[in-house]
C-alpha positions in Angstrom: 44.2 72.4 13.6 43.7 71.7 9.9 45.2 68.2 10.3 42.7 67.5 13.1 39.8 68.5 10.9 41.1 66.3 8.1 41.3 63.3 10.3 37.7 63.9 11.4 36.5 64.2 7.8 38.3 60.9 6.9 36.8 59.0 9.8 33.3 60.4 9.0 33.7 59.4 5.4 34.7 55.8 6.4 31.6 55.5 8.7 29.3 56.7 5.9 30.9 54.2 3.4 30.5 51.3 5.8 26.9 52.3 6.5 26.1 52.5 2.7 27.6 49.0 2.2 25.6 47.5 5.0 22.4 48.8 3.5 23.1 47.9 -0.1 24.6 44.5 0.3 22.3 41.6 1.5 23.3 39.5 4.4 25.0 36.1 3.8 21.8 34.1 4.3 19.7 36.5 2.1 22.3 36.3 -0.7 22.4 32.5 -0.5 18.6 32.3 -0.6 18.4 34.6 -3.6 21.0 32.5 -5.5 19.2 29.3 -4.6 15.8 30.6 -5.6 16.9 32.5 -8.7 14.9 35.5 -9.8 11.6 34.9 -8.0 9.9 37.6 -10.2 9.8 34.7 -12.7 7.2 33.0 -10.4 4.5 35.3 -11.6 1.9 34.5 -14.3 3.1 34.9 -17.9 1.3 36.2 -20.9 2.7 33.4 -23.0 2.5 29.8 -21.6 5.7 27.8 -21.6 5.0 24.5 -23.3 6.9 21.2 -23.4 9.5 20.6 -26.1 7.9 18.5 -28.9 9.5 15.1 -29.6 10.5 13.9 -33.0 7.0 12.3 -33.3 5.5 15.7 -32.6 4.3 14.7 -29.1 4.3 16.3 -25.7 6.2 13.9 -23.6 5.3 14.6 -19.9 7.2 12.9 -17.1 5.3 11.7 -14.1 7.0 10.9 -10.8 5.2 9.0 -8.0 6.9 8.3 -4.7 4.9 6.7 -2.0 5.3 8.1 1.5 2.8 6.3 3.6 0.1 3.6 3.3 -2.5 3.3 6.1 -5.9 1.8 6.7 -5.7 -1.2 4.4 -9.3 -2.5 4.4 -10.0 -5.6 2.3 -13.7 -5.5 3.4 -14.1 -1.9 2.0 -11.7 -2.6 -0.9 -9.6 0.6 -0.2 -6.4 1.7 1.3 -5.3 5.3 2.2 -2.1 6.3 0.3 0.1 9.4 0.7 2.6 10.1 -2.1 4.7 12.8 -3.8 3.5 13.6 -7.3 5.9 15.2 -9.9 5.1 16.6 -13.3 8.1 17.5 -15.4 9.2 18.1 -19.0 11.8 19.9 -21.1 10.7 23.4 -22.2 10.3 24.4 -25.8 12.0 27.8 -25.3 14.6 29.1 -22.8 13.7 29.9 -19.2 16.1 31.0 -16.4 16.7 28.7 -13.5 14.2 29.5 -10.7 12.6 27.8 -7.7 9.1 28.9 -6.5 7.4 27.6 -3.3 4.5 28.8 -1.1 2.3 31.6 -2.4 4.9 32.4 -5.1 4.1 29.1 -6.8 0.3 29.7 -7.0 0.4 30.9 -10.5 2.3 27.9 -11.8 -0.4 26.8 -14.4 -0.7 30.4 -15.6 2.9 30.2 -16.7 3.5 26.6 -17.7 1.6 24.0 -19.8 -0.9 22.0 -17.6 -1.4 18.4 -18.7 -4.7 18.3 -16.9 -3.7 15.5 -14.5 -6.4 13.4 -13.0 -6.1 10.7 -10.3 -7.9 7.7 -11.7 -7.6 5.2 -8.8 -7.8 7.7 -5.9 -11.1 8.6 -4.3 -11.4 12.3 -3.1 -7.7 13.1 -3.6 -6.4 16.1 -1.6 -3.2 18.2 -1.9 -1.6 18.3 1.5 1.6 20.3 0.6 0.6 23.0 -1.9 2.4 24.0 -5.0 6.2 23.7 -5.5 7.9 24.1 -8.9 11.3 24.9 -10.3 13.2 25.2 -13.6 16.7 23.8 -13.9 18.7 23.5 -17.1 15.5 24.5 -19.0 13.6 21.6 -17.5 10.3 22.3 -15.7 9.3 20.3 -12.6 6.2 20.6 -10.5 5.9 18.8 -7.2 3.1 18.4 -4.7 1.9 15.8 -2.2 -1.4 13.9 -2.6 -3.4 11.9 -0.2 -6.6 9.8 -0.8 -8.3 6.4 -0.7 -7.1 4.0 -3.4 -8.9 1.0 -4.7 -7.1 -2.3 -3.9 -6.9 -5.4 -6.0 -6.4 -8.7 -4.1 -7.0 -12.4 -4.1 -8.0 -13.5 -0.7 -8.3 -17.2 -1.4 -5.3 -18.0 0.7 -6.1 -15.8 3.6 -4.2 -15.2 5.9 -1.4 -15.7 3.4 -2.9 -13.2 0.9 -1.3 -10.5 -1.3 -2.7 -7.2 -2.4 -2.0 -4.7 -5.1 -2.6 -1.0 -4.6 -2.6 0.9 -8.0 -1.9 4.6 -8.1 -3.0 5.6 -11.7 -2.5 9.1 -13.1 -4.2 10.2 -16.4 -3.6 13.3 -18.5 -5.4 14.8 -21.5 -4.9 17.6 -24.0 -6.6 19.0 -27.0 -3.6 20.6 -28.7 -1.0 17.9 -29.1 -0.5 14.2 -28.8 0.5 13.7 -25.2 2.5 10.8 -23.9 2.9 10.2 -20.1 6.2 8.6 -19.2 8.1 7.9 -15.9 9.8 11.1 -14.8 13.4 11.3 -15.9 14.0 13.8 -13.1 13.3 11.3 -10.3 13.3 7.9 -11.9 16.5 7.5 -13.9 16.6 4.0 -15.6 17.2 2.4 -18.9 13.6 1.2 -19.2 10.4 1.3 -17.3 10.9 -2.3 -16.0 14.2 -1.3 -14.3 12.9 1.7 -12.4 13.4 1.2 -8.6 10.9 2.9 -6.3 12.1 3.2 -2.7 9.7 1.9 -0.1 12.0 2.5 2.9 10.2 3.9 5.9 6.7 2.7 4.8 5.4 0.5 7.6 1.8 -0.8 7.7 0.8 -2.7 10.8 -0.1 -6.3 9.8 1.2 -5.9 6.3 4.6 -5.9 4.5 5.5 -3.7 1.6 7.0 -6.0 -1.1 7.7 -3.8 -4.1 6.5 -0.9 -6.3 6.7 -0.8 -10.1 5.6 1.5 -12.9 2.8 0.2 -15.1 1.7 1.5 -18.5 -2.0 1.5 -18.4 -3.0 0.9 -22.0 -1.6 3.1 -24.8 -2.2 6.7 -25.8 -5.4 7.4 -27.7 -7.4 10.1 -29.3 -11.1 10.5 -28.5 -13.8 11.5 -31.1 -13.7 15.0 -29.8 -10.0 15.3 -30.5 -8.8 14.9 -26.9 -5.4 13.2 -26.5 -5.4 10.8 -23.5 -2.8 8.7 -21.7 -2.5 6.9 -18.3 0.5 5.9 -16.2 0.8 4.5 -12.7 2.6 2.5 -10.2 1.5 -0.7 -8.5 2.3 -1.3 -4.8 2.5 -4.9 -3.9 1.6 -5.7 -0.2 1.7 -9.0 1.6 -0.1 -9.7 4.8 2.0 -10.6 7.9 0.2 -13.9 8.8 1.7 -14.5 12.2 -1.0 -12.7 14.2 -3.9 -14.0 12.1 -2.6 -17.6 12.5 -2.2 -17.1 16.2 -5.7 -15.7 16.6 -7.4 -18.0 14.1 -5.7 -21.4 14.0 -4.2 -21.9 17.5 -7.5 -21.4 19.4 -9.2 -23.9 17.0 -6.4 -26.4 17.7 -6.8 -26.1 21.4 -10.6 -26.6 21.1 -10.0 -29.7 19.0 -7.5 -31.3 21.2 -9.6 -30.7 24.3 -12.5 -32.5 22.5 -10.2 -35.2 21.2 -8.6 -35.6 24.6 -11.9 -36.2 26.3 -11.4 -39.9 25.3 -8.7 -40.1 27.9 -11.5 -40.1 30.5 -12.3 -43.8 30.4 -12.3 -46.8 32.7 -10.2 -49.1 30.6 -7.6 -49.0 27.9 -10.2 -49.9 25.2 -12.3 -47.2 23.6 -15.4 -46.5 25.7 -18.7 -47.8 24.2 -20.9 -45.0 25.5 -22.2 -47.1 28.4 -19.5 -46.5 31.0 -19.7 -44.3 34.1 -17.6 -41.4 32.5 -19.8 -41.0 29.4 -21.6 -37.9 30.9 -18.3 -36.2 31.7 -17.0 -36.8 28.2 -20.2 -35.5 26.6 -20.1 -32.4 28.8 -16.6 -31.6 27.6 -17.4 -32.2 24.0 -20.6 -30.2 24.0 -18.8 -27.4 25.8 -16.0 -27.2 23.2 -18.6 -27.4 20.4 -20.4 -24.3 21.9 -17.1 -22.5 22.3 -16.4 -23.3 18.6 -19.7 -21.8 17.5 -19.0 -18.7 19.6 -15.4 -18.4 18.3 -16.7 -18.7 14.7 -18.5 -15.4 15.1 -15.1 -13.8 15.8 -13.6 -15.5 12.8 -16.4 -14.2 10.5 -15.1 -10.7 11.4 -11.5 -11.7 10.9 -11.9 -13.3 7.5 -12.4 -11.0 4.5 -15.9 -11.0 3.0 -15.6 -12.5 -0.5 -17.8 -14.2 -3.1 -15.7 -17.3 -2.8 -14.3 -19.5 0.0 -10.9 -18.7 1.4 -8.4 -20.8 3.3 -9.7 -19.1 6.5 -13.3 -20.3 5.7 -12.1 -23.8 5.0 -10.2 -23.8 8.3 -13.1 -23.2 10.6 -15.3 -25.5 8.5 -12.7 -28.3 8.8 -12.5 -27.9 12.5 -16.3 -28.0 12.7 -16.2 -31.4 10.8 -13.4 -32.7 12.9 -15.0 -31.9 16.2 -18.3 -33.2 14.9 -16.6 -36.5 14.1 -15.3 -36.7 17.6 -18.8 -36.0 19.0 -20.4 -38.5 16.7 -17.9 -41.2 17.7 -19.2 -41.0 21.2 -22.5 -42.5 20.0 -21.0 -45.0 17.6 -20.4 -48.6 18.5 -16.8 -49.6 18.8 -17.2 -52.3 16.2 -19.7 -53.1 13.5 -19.9 -56.0 11.0 -20.0 -55.4 7.3 -20.3 -58.5 5.1 -19.3 -60.6 8.1 -16.1 -58.6 8.5 -15.5 -56.5 11.7 -15.1 -52.7 11.2 -13.8 -50.6 14.1 -15.9 -47.6 13.1 -15.2 -45.5 16.2 -11.5 -45.6 15.6 -12.1 -44.7 11.9 -14.0 -41.5 12.9 -11.4 -40.4 15.5 -8.6 -41.1 13.1 -10.4 -39.2 10.3 -10.8 -36.2 12.6 -7.2 -36.2 13.7 -5.9 -36.7 10.1 -8.0 -33.7 8.9 -6.6 -31.4 11.6 -3.0 -32.5 11.0 -3.4 -32.1 7.3 -4.7 -28.6 7.7 -2.0 -27.7 10.1 0.6 -28.9 7.6 -1.0 -26.8 4.8 -0.7 -23.7 7.1 3.0 -24.5 7.9 3.8 -24.9 4.1 2.0 -21.6 3.2 3.9 -19.9 6.1 7.3 -21.0 4.7 6.3 -20.1 1.1 4.8 -16.7 2.1 8.2 -15.6 3.4 
């Protein structure tokens, strides 16, 4: 009987021990999450702000990381493009801090715990944070990450439209009144021997009608101190974007070529092999064809005005439709010109000269387009 009671006591003790262990020890996922996040109590605000480690020149060196995610709505007429990018602020800490990772509402007090370089988006209109706060400390290096979206000013030369190229600058500025601050490319995300050798990935960024060429860091001036004692510095990246010219050429040049060759081909409507003199039976038919294509050209020009960027200078697109207007005008004029005139007792076949001039102008312009297309890549 006593042995039976002892066995019951042992079994009951085992159950209680297992129950205690299941309550006190976190599950595998919870333990892994705690180890990954560190002591999240460190996410709270601090009475003493953690500052960057001063350099030998007694400066705050703050790393800035910029990684583009998406570029949309490139509008040369409005001189803007919508950019979406990850922004990182990082620097080594002046005193020890345990490794920790804080996201969501736990990261809201980030600037009540760490030095804030007062970052401002210089080239972005109405920037908005679309991800929230996200920061971490690893090996005594602080890194803050967020995602920013806004409209950026674009810089472009449209003289060779539709073979133009644009630059989209993303410029970040920082200021401080306590120490000389120097913004540098983030060593956390942009490891390279020098600023010129930093490679920024553009994979996955697709803009309809445009091609992303490259992105590079740019030092915007040098650090300076204002009269009020504010230290200021700027740093940014420049996105280079090329237009995909195929659709613009197809919509702009090809219809003009068709209109020209319809007008030029009207001279096949004649009664003999010689050029018509304007007094044959088919003169009305030719004129109707030529006037019809001229009216179509005027109507199509209205569309081209919307297609070609509005600039203070003439672009290749402007010269294109102007050249076709001249070429078709020469064909129309030649209908009323005599086949031959005498200048200083020498015959001059003026009608052929007008037609050849129109044809040469169009072929030359087409050759220019073909050359630009090959060079544009």
